[in-house]
PDB file of N, CA, C and O in Angstrom, chain B, residues numbered from 101:
ATOM      1  N   MET B 101      81.157 113.449  82.948  1.00  0.00           N
ATOM      2  CA  MET B 101      81.950 112.722  84.019  1.00  0.00           C
ATOM      3  C   MET B 101      81.724 111.222  83.773  1.00  0.00           C
ATOM      4  O   MET B 101      80.607 110.728  83.614  1.00  0.00           O
ATOM      5  N   ASP B 102      82.887 110.536  83.756  1.00  0.00           N
ATOM      6  CA  ASP B 102      82.786 109.118  83.545  1.00  0.00           C
ATOM      7  C   ASP B 102      82.445 108.393  84.855  1.00  0.00           C
ATOM      8  O   ASP B 102      82.448 108.962  85.946  1.00  0.00           O
ATOM      9  N   LEU B 103      82.157 107.127  84.674  1.00  0.00           N
ATOM     10  CA  LEU B 103      81.634 106.289  85.859  1.00  0.00           C
ATOM     11  C   LEU B 103      82.680 106.149  86.900  1.00  0.00           C
ATOM     12  O   LEU B 103      82.347 106.124  88.085  1.00  0.00           O
ATOM     13  N   THR B 104      83.923 106.055  86.544  1.00  0.00           N
ATOM     14  CA  THR B 104      85.020 105.834  87.543  1.00  0.00           C
ATOM     15  C   THR B 104      85.124 107.081  88.426  1.00  0.00           C
ATOM     16  O   THR B 104      85.175 106.966  89.650  1.00  0.00           O
ATOM     17  N   ARG B 105      85.154 108.237  87.833  1.00  0.00           N
ATOM     18  CA  ARG B 105      85.209 109.444  88.677  1.00  0.00           C
ATOM     19  C   ARG B 105      83.990 109.601  89.529  1.00  0.00           C
ATOM     20  O   ARG B 105      84.099 109.987  90.693  1.00  0.00           O
ATOM     21  N   LEU B 106      82.833 109.315  88.994  1.00  0.00           N
ATOM     22  CA  LEU B 106      81.599 109.389  89.809  1.00  0.00           C
ATOM     23  C   LEU B 106      81.649 108.419  90.954  1.00  0.00           C
ATOM     24  O   LEU B 106      81.303 108.780  92.078  1.00  0.00           O
ATOM     25  N   PHE B 107      82.064 107.214  90.713  1.00  0.00           N
ATOM     26  CA  PHE B 107      82.204 106.184  91.739  1.00  0.00           C
ATOM     27  C   PHE B 107      83.223 106.690  92.831  1.00  0.00           C
ATOM     28  O   PHE B 107      82.942 106.593  94.026  1.00  0.00           O
ATOM     29  N   ASN B 108      84.341 107.199  92.423  1.00  0.00           N
ATOM     30  CA  ASN B 108      85.332 107.727  93.355  1.00  0.00           C
ATOM     31  C   ASN B 108      84.764 108.794  94.174  1.00  0.00           C
ATOM     32  O   ASN B 108      84.950 108.806  95.391  1.00  0.00           O
ATOM     33  N   PHE B 109      84.049 109.731  93.547  1.00  0.00           N
ATOM     34  CA  PHE B 109      83.439 110.876  94.237  1.00  0.00           C
ATOM     35  C   PHE B 109      82.497 110.436  95.332  1.00  0.00           C
ATOM     36  O   PHE B 109      82.569 110.900  96.470  1.00  0.00           O
ATOM     37  N   LEU B 110      81.581 109.497  94.949  1.00  0.00           N
ATOM     38  CA  LEU B 110      80.560 108.977  95.890  1.00  0.00           C
ATOM     39  C   LEU B 110      81.231 108.204  96.979  1.00  0.00           C
ATOM     40  O   LEU B 110      80.803 108.312  98.128  1.00  0.00           O
ATOM     41  N   THR B 111      82.280 107.411  96.697  1.00  0.00           N
ATOM     42  CA  THR B 111      82.963 106.623  97.723  1.00  0.00           C
ATOM     43  C   THR B 111      83.603 107.543  98.715  1.00  0.00           C
ATOM     44  O   THR B 111      83.486 107.322  99.921  1.00  0.00           O
ATOM     45  N   ARG B 112      84.298 108.597  98.240  1.00  0.00           N
ATOM     46  CA  ARG B 112      84.981 109.560  99.146  1.00  0.00           C
ATOM     47  C   ARG B 112      83.947 110.293 100.034  1.00  0.00           C
ATOM     48  O   ARG B 112      84.180 110.516 101.222  1.00  0.00           O
ATOM     49  N   MET B 113      82.835 110.649  99.443  1.00  0.00           N
ATOM     50  CA  MET B 113      81.779 111.316 100.207  1.00  0.00           C
ATOM     51  C   MET B 113      81.276 110.381 101.359  1.00  0.00           C
ATOM     52  O   MET B 113      81.146 110.822 102.502  1.00  0.00           O
ATOM     53  N   PHE B 114      81.005 109.115 101.043  1.00  0.00           N
ATOM     54  CA  PHE B 114      80.542 108.177 101.990  1.00  0.00           C
ATOM     55  C   PHE B 114      81.533 107.913 103.088  1.00  0.00           C
ATOM     56  O   PHE B 114      81.175 107.904 104.266  1.00  0.00           O
ATOM     57  N   VAL B 115      82.784 107.697 102.716  1.00  0.00           N
ATOM     58  CA  VAL B 115      83.870 107.434 103.700  1.00  0.00           C
ATOM     59  C   VAL B 115      84.092 108.622 104.630  1.00  0.00           C
ATOM     60  O   VAL B 115      84.322 108.481 105.831  1.00  0.00           O
ATOM     61  N   ARG B 116      84.010 109.798 104.013  1.00  0.00           N
ATOM     62  CA  ARG B 116      84.176 111.044 104.836  1.00  0.00           C
ATOM     63  C   ARG B 116      83.122 111.137 105.897  1.00  0.00           C
ATOM     64  O   ARG B 116      83.422 111.409 107.059  1.00  0.00           O
ATOM     65  N   SER B 117      81.863 110.911 105.502  1.00  0.00           N
ATOM     66  CA  SER B 117      80.767 110.988 106.500  1.00  0.00           C
ATOM     67  C   SER B 117      80.882 109.880 107.541  1.00  0.00           C
ATOM     68  O   SER B 117      80.561 110.080 108.713  1.00  0.00           O
ATOM     69  N   ALA B 118      81.325 108.750 107.119  1.00  0.00           N
ATOM     70  CA  ALA B 118      81.492 107.613 108.082  1.00  0.00           C
ATOM     71  C   ALA B 118      82.595 107.948 109.096  1.00  0.00           C
ATOM     72  O   ALA B 118      82.450 107.667 110.286  1.00  0.00           O
ATOM     73  N   VAL B 119      83.658 108.527 108.639  1.00  0.00           N
ATOM     74  CA  VAL B 119      84.792 108.835 109.515  1.00  0.00           C
ATOM     75  C   VAL B 119      84.377 109.972 110.459  1.00  0.00           C
ATOM     76  O   VAL B 119      84.777 109.987 111.623  1.00  0.00           O
ATOM     77  N   ASP B 120      83.598 110.895 109.973  1.00  0.00           N
ATOM     78  CA  ASP B 120      83.129 111.984 110.844  1.00  0.00           C
ATOM     79  C   ASP B 120      82.205 111.490 111.937  1.00  0.00           C
ATOM     80  O   ASP B 120      82.292 111.935 113.081  1.00  0.00           O
ATOM     81  N   ALA B 121      81.311 110.562 111.585  1.00  0.00           N
ATOM     82  CA  ALA B 121      80.433 109.934 112.548  1.00  0.00           C
ATOM     83  C   ALA B 121      81.219 109.122 113.569  1.00  0.00           C
ATOM     84  O   ALA B 121      80.907 109.142 114.760  1.00  0.00           O
ATOM     85  N   GLY B 122      82.250 108.400 113.098  1.00  0.00           N
ATOM     86  CA  GLY B 122      83.046 107.643 114.001  1.00  0.00           C
ATOM     87  C   GLY B 122      83.888 108.491 114.980  1.00  0.00           C
ATOM     88  O   GLY B 122      84.045 108.118 116.143  1.00  0.00           O
ATOM     89  N   VAL B 123      84.406 109.585 114.524  1.00  0.00           N
ATOM     90  CA  VAL B 123      85.115 110.533 115.391  1.00  0.00           C
ATOM     91  C   VAL B 123      84.178 111.064 116.383  1.00  0.00           C
ATOM     92  O   VAL B 123      84.531 111.115 117.561  1.00  0.00           O
ATOM     93  N   ASP B 124      82.997 111.470 116.014  1.00  0.00           N
ATOM     94  CA  ASP B 124      82.023 111.993 116.990  1.00  0.00           C
ATOM     95  C   ASP B 124      81.624 110.996 117.984  1.00  0.00           C
ATOM     96  O   ASP B 124      81.455 111.321 119.159  1.00  0.00           O
ATOM     97  N   PHE B 125      81.454 109.720 117.542  1.00  0.00           N
ATOM     98  CA  PHE B 125      81.099 108.635 118.471  1.00  0.00           C
ATOM     99  C   PHE B 125      82.213 108.403 119.482  1.00  0.00           C
ATOM    100  O   PHE B 125      81.948 108.231 120.672  1.00  0.00           O
ATOM    101  N   ALA B 126      83.456 108.399 119.017  1.00  0.00           N
ATOM    102  CA  ALA B 126      84.590 108.222 119.911  1.00  0.00           C
ATOM    103  C   ALA B 126      84.741 109.355 120.894  1.00  0.00           C
ATOM    104  O   ALA B 126      85.074 109.156 122.062  1.00  0.00           O
ATOM    105  N   ALA B 127      84.484 110.570 120.388  1.00  0.00           N
ATOM    106  CA  ALA B 127      84.569 111.722 121.325  1.00  0.00           C
ATOM    107  C   ALA B 127      83.607 111.633 122.421  1.00  0.00           C
ATOM    108  O   ALA B 127      83.912 112.020 123.549  1.00  0.00           O
ATOM    109  N   ARG B 128      82.412 111.122 122.136  1.00  0.00           N
ATOM    110  CA  ARG B 128      81.368 110.972 123.132  1.00  0.00           C
ATOM    111  C   ARG B 128      81.473 109.714 123.942  1.00  0.00           C
ATOM    112  O   ARG B 128      80.747 109.535 124.920  1.00  0.00           O
ATOM    113  N   ARG B 129      82.385 108.821 123.541  1.00  0.00           N
ATOM    114  CA  ARG B 129      82.636 107.517 124.192  1.00  0.00           C
ATOM    115  C   ARG B 129      81.380 106.734 124.172  1.00  0.00           C
ATOM    116  O   ARG B 129      81.133 105.980 125.113  1.00  0.00           O
ATOM    117  N   GLY B 130      80.567 106.854 123.170  1.00  0.00           N
ATOM    118  CA  GLY B 130      79.405 105.996 123.000  1.00  0.00           C
ATOM    119  C   GLY B 130      78.189 106.453 123.780  1.00  0.00           C
ATOM    120  O   GLY B 130      77.161 105.777 123.743  1.00  0.00           O
ATOM    121  N   LYS B 131      78.262 107.568 124.482  1.00  0.00           N
ATOM    122  CA  LYS B 131      77.102 107.980 125.265  1.00  0.00           C
ATOM    123  C   LYS B 131      76.312 109.089 124.498  1.00  0.00           C
ATOM    124  O   LYS B 131      76.916 109.905 123.802  1.00  0.00           O
ATOM    125  N   PRO B 132      75.006 109.105 124.631  1.00  0.00           N
ATOM    126  CA  PRO B 132      74.236 110.174 124.045  1.00  0.00           C
ATOM    127  C   PRO B 132      74.477 111.472 124.987  1.00  0.00           C
ATOM    128  O   PRO B 132      74.885 111.361 126.143  1.00  0.00           O
ATOM    129  N   ASP B 133      74.205 112.619 124.420  1.00  0.00           N
ATOM    130  CA  ASP B 133      74.401 113.826 125.192  1.00  0.00           C
ATOM    131  C   ASP B 133      73.567 113.929 126.462  1.00  0.00           C
ATOM    132  O   ASP B 133      73.962 114.590 127.423  1.00  0.00           O
ATOM    133  N   ALA B 134      72.408 113.269 126.459  1.00  0.00           N
ATOM    134  CA  ALA B 134      71.554 113.358 127.621  1.00  0.00           C
ATOM    135  C   ALA B 134      72.196 112.654 128.867  1.00  0.00           C
ATOM    136  O   ALA B 134      71.973 113.071 130.003  1.00  0.00           O
ATOM    137  N   GLU B 135      72.958 111.628 128.629  1.00  0.00           N
ATOM    138  CA  GLU B 135      73.537 110.856 129.693  1.00  0.00           C
ATOM    139  C   GLU B 135      74.869 111.421 130.155  1.00  0.00           C
ATOM    140  O   GLU B 135      75.414 110.945 131.151  1.00  0.00           O
ATOM    141  N   MET B 136      75.400 112.394 129.486  1.00  0.00           N
ATOM    142  CA  MET B 136      76.669 112.903 129.849  1.00  0.00           C
ATOM    143  C   MET B 136      76.663 113.971 130.909  1.00  0.00           C
ATOM    144  O   MET B 136      75.749 114.795 130.952  1.00  0.00           O
ATOM    145  N   THR B 137      77.655 113.976 131.759  1.00  0.00           N
ATOM    146  CA  THR B 137      77.813 115.036 132.736  1.00  0.00           C
ATOM    147  C   THR B 137      78.349 116.317 131.995  1.00  0.00           C
ATOM    148  O   THR B 137      78.833 116.228 130.866  1.00  0.00           O
ATOM    149  N   PRO B 138      78.250 117.467 132.643  1.00  0.00           N
ATOM    150  CA  PRO B 138      78.790 118.652 131.926  1.00  0.00           C
ATOM    151  C   PRO B 138      80.328 118.501 131.668  1.00  0.00           C
ATOM    152  O   PRO B 138      80.846 118.997 130.667  1.00  0.00           O
ATOM    153  N   GLU B 139      81.027 117.813 132.586  1.00  0.00           N
ATOM    154  CA  GLU B 139      82.488 117.640 132.351  1.00  0.00           C
ATOM    155  C   GLU B 139      82.736 116.773 131.082  1.00  0.00           C
ATOM    156  O   GLU B 139      83.605 117.049 130.255  1.00  0.00           O
ATOM    157  N   GLU B 140      81.893 115.690 130.995  1.00  0.00           N
ATOM    158  CA  GLU B 140      82.085 114.818 129.842  1.00  0.00           C
ATOM    159  C   GLU B 140      81.686 115.552 128.572  1.00  0.00           C
ATOM    160  O   GLU B 140      82.314 115.355 127.532  1.00  0.00           O
ATOM    161  N   ARG B 141      80.660 116.392 128.626  1.00  0.00           N
ATOM    162  CA  ARG B 141      80.248 117.162 127.412  1.00  0.00           C
ATOM    163  C   ARG B 141      81.392 118.076 127.024  1.00  0.00           C
ATOM    164  O   ARG B 141      81.722 118.158 125.841  1.00  0.00           O
ATOM    165  N   ALA B 142      82.006 118.758 127.959  1.00  0.00           N
ATOM    166  CA  ALA B 142      83.100 119.678 127.619  1.00  0.00           C
ATOM    167  C   ALA B 142      84.288 118.845 127.063  1.00  0.00           C
ATOM    168  O   ALA B 142      84.924 119.305 126.115  1.00  0.00           O
ATOM    169  N   GLN B 143      84.601 117.711 127.571  1.00  0.00           N
ATOM    170  CA  GLN B 143      85.682 116.889 127.101  1.00  0.00           C
ATOM    171  C   GLN B 143      85.338 116.412 125.693  1.00  0.00           C
ATOM    172  O   GLN B 143      86.222 116.419 124.837  1.00  0.00           O
ATOM    173  N   ALA B 144      84.122 116.004 125.408  1.00  0.00           N
ATOM    174  CA  ALA B 144      83.690 115.592 124.065  1.00  0.00           C
ATOM    175  C   ALA B 144      83.837 116.752 123.085  1.00  0.00           C
ATOM    176  O   ALA B 144      84.303 116.551 121.964  1.00  0.00           O
ATOM    177  N   ARG B 145      83.446 117.969 123.490  1.00  0.00           N
ATOM    178  CA  ARG B 145      83.597 119.144 122.627  1.00  0.00           C
ATOM    179  C   ARG B 145      85.025 119.390 122.328  1.00  0.00           C
ATOM    180  O   ARG B 145      85.372 119.677 121.182  1.00  0.00           O
ATOM    181  N   ARG B 146      85.894 119.289 123.330  1.00  0.00           N
ATOM    182  CA  ARG B 146      87.366 119.475 123.096  1.00  0.00           C
ATOM    183  C   ARG B 146      87.891 118.424 122.100  1.00  0.00           C
ATOM    184  O   ARG B 146      88.684 118.741 121.213  1.00  0.00           O
ATOM    185  N   ALA B 147      87.449 117.202 122.255  1.00  0.00           N
ATOM    186  CA  ALA B 147      87.876 116.068 121.326  1.00  0.00           C
ATOM    187  C   ALA B 147      87.406 116.348 119.957  1.00  0.00           C
ATOM    188  O   ALA B 147      88.160 116.116 119.012  1.00  0.00           O
ATOM    189  N   ARG B 148      86.197 116.839 119.765  1.00  0.00           N
ATOM    190  CA  ARG B 148      85.695 117.127 118.386  1.00  0.00           C
ATOM    191  C   ARG B 148      86.496 118.316 117.829  1.00  0.00           C
ATOM    192  O   ARG B 148      86.820 118.309 116.641  1.00  0.00           O
ATOM    193  N   ASP B 149      86.823 119.318 118.624  1.00  0.00           N
ATOM    194  CA  ASP B 149      87.627 120.435 118.129  1.00  0.00           C
ATOM    195  C   ASP B 149      89.029 119.983 117.714  1.00  0.00           C
ATOM    196  O   ASP B 149      89.570 120.433 116.704  1.00  0.00           O
ATOM    197  N   LEU B 150      89.607 119.077 118.521  1.00  0.00           N
ATOM    198  CA  LEU B 150      90.919 118.556 118.220  1.00  0.00           C
ATOM    199  C   LEU B 150      90.897 117.769 116.920  1.00  0.00           C
ATOM    200  O   LEU B 150      91.814 117.888 116.107  1.00  0.00           O
ATOM    201  N   ALA B 151      89.848 116.957 116.715  1.00  0.00           N
ATOM    202  CA  ALA B 151      89.697 116.209 115.480  1.00  0.00           C
ATOM    203  C   ALA B 151      89.563 117.158 114.286  1.00  0.00           C
ATOM    204  O   ALA B 151      90.114 116.898 113.217  1.00  0.00           O
ATOM    205  N   GLY B 152      88.856 118.215 114.468  1.00  0.00           N
ATOM    206  CA  GLY B 152      88.697 119.202 113.361  1.00  0.00           C
ATOM    207  C   GLY B 152      89.992 119.870 112.993  1.00  0.00           C
ATOM    208  O   GLY B 152      90.274 120.074 111.812  1.00  0.00           O
ATOM    209  N   ARG B 153      90.799 120.222 114.003  1.00  0.00           N
ATOM    210  CA  ARG B 153      92.109 120.787 113.765  1.00  0.00           C
ATOM    211  C   ARG B 153      93.012 119.794 113.110  1.00  0.00           C
ATOM    212  O   ARG B 153      93.817 120.181 112.262  1.00  0.00           O
ATOM    213  N   ALA B 154      92.924 118.502 113.461  1.00  0.00           N
ATOM    214  CA  ALA B 154      93.733 117.485 112.826  1.00  0.00           C
ATOM    215  C   ALA B 154      93.382 117.324 111.325  1.00  0.00           C
ATOM    216  O   ALA B 154      94.263 117.091 110.497  1.00  0.00           O
ATOM    217  N   ARG B 155      92.068 117.455 110.993  1.00  0.00           N
ATOM    218  CA  ARG B 155      91.642 117.377 109.623  1.00  0.00           C
ATOM    219  C   ARG B 155      92.209 118.563 108.825  1.00  0.00           C
ATOM    220  O   ARG B 155      92.679 118.397 107.699  1.00  0.00           O
ATOM    221  N   LYS B 156      92.159 119.754 109.425  1.00  0.00           N
ATOM    222  CA  LYS B 156      92.636 120.957 108.743  1.00  0.00           C
ATOM    223  C   LYS B 156      94.157 120.833 108.497  1.00  0.00           C
ATOM    224  O   LYS B 156      94.630 121.182 107.416  1.00  0.00           O
ATOM    225  N   ILE B 157      94.908 120.349 109.471  1.00  0.00           N
ATOM    226  CA  ILE B 157      96.339 120.100 109.330  1.00  0.00           C
ATOM    227  C   ILE B 157      96.612 119.070 108.209  1.00  0.00           C
ATOM    228  O   ILE B 157      97.532 119.203 107.401  1.00  0.00           O
ATOM    229  N   GLN B 158      95.768 118.061 108.218  1.00  0.00           N
ATOM    230  CA  GLN B 158      95.911 117.044 107.162  1.00  0.00           C
ATOM    231  C   GLN B 158      95.737 117.601 105.764  1.00  0.00           C
ATOM    232  O   GLN B 158      96.493 117.241 104.862  1.00  0.00           O
ATOM    233  N   LYS B 159      94.743 118.482 105.560  1.00  0.00           N
ATOM    234  CA  LYS B 159      94.486 119.150 104.280  1.00  0.00           C
ATOM    235  C   LYS B 159      95.682 119.988 103.888  1.00  0.00           C
ATOM    236  O   LYS B 159      96.129 119.961 102.742  1.00  0.00           O
ATOM    237  N   VAL B 160      96.216 120.759 104.887  1.00  0.00           N
ATOM    238  CA  VAL B 160      97.351 121.661 104.488  1.00  0.00           C
ATOM    239  C   VAL B 160      98.550 120.803 104.091  1.00  0.00           C
ATOM    240  O   VAL B 160      99.185 121.087 103.076  1.00  0.00           O
ATOM    241  N   THR B 161      98.870 119.796 104.833  1.00  0.00           N
ATOM    242  CA  THR B 161     100.052 118.949 104.516  1.00  0.00           C
ATOM    243  C   THR B 161      99.867 118.248 103.138  1.00  0.00           C
ATOM    244  O   THR B 161     100.812 118.069 102.369  1.00  0.00           O
ATOM    245  N   ARG B 162      98.628 117.875 102.884  1.00  0.00           N
ATOM    246  CA  ARG B 162      98.370 117.287 101.570  1.00  0.00           C
ATOM    247  C   ARG B 162      98.632 118.236 100.447  1.00  0.00           C
ATOM    248  O   ARG B 162      99.190 117.868  99.414  1.00  0.00           O
ATOM    249  N   ARG B 163      98.221 119.480 100.657  1.00  0.00           N
ATOM    250  CA  ARG B 163      98.441 120.531  99.615  1.00  0.00           C
ATOM    251  C   ARG B 163      99.927 120.829  99.481  1.00  0.00           C
ATOM    252  O   ARG B 163     100.414 121.085  98.380  1.00  0.00           O
ATOM    253  N   LEU B 164     100.640 120.798 100.582  1.00  0.00           N
ATOM    254  CA  LEU B 164     102.103 121.063 100.494  1.00  0.00           C
ATOM    255  C   LEU B 164     102.841 120.068  99.672  1.00  0.00           C
ATOM    256  O   LEU B 164     103.757 120.423  98.930  1.00  0.00           O
ATOM    257  N   TRP B 165     102.448 118.781  99.791  1.00  0.00           N
ATOM    258  CA  TRP B 165     103.253 117.696  99.183  1.00  0.00           C
ATOM    259  C   TRP B 165     102.727 117.363  97.731  1.00  0.00           C
ATOM    260  O   TRP B 165     103.109 116.334  97.173  1.00  0.00           O
ATOM    261  N   ARG B 166     101.898 118.186  97.156  1.00  0.00           N
ATOM    262  CA  ARG B 166     101.429 117.915  95.763  1.00  0.00           C
ATOM    263  C   ARG B 166     102.484 118.269  94.828  1.00  0.00           C
ATOM    264  O   ARG B 166     102.310 118.125  93.618  1.00  0.00           O
TER     265      ARG B 166
END
């Protein structure tokens, strides 16, 4: 594996984890789980599920347009 491919691989891995952390933070609205009410926890769970579905749809559409 040449250095360019390795660099691209590591960059994508880092960006993916950063985006996942950002989506999780946005779903929780910056609050830790201990400070959230049960309703806020449920809403955060729904937001994470919605983000996961959006990622799956993104993968499918990317495959279709290759």
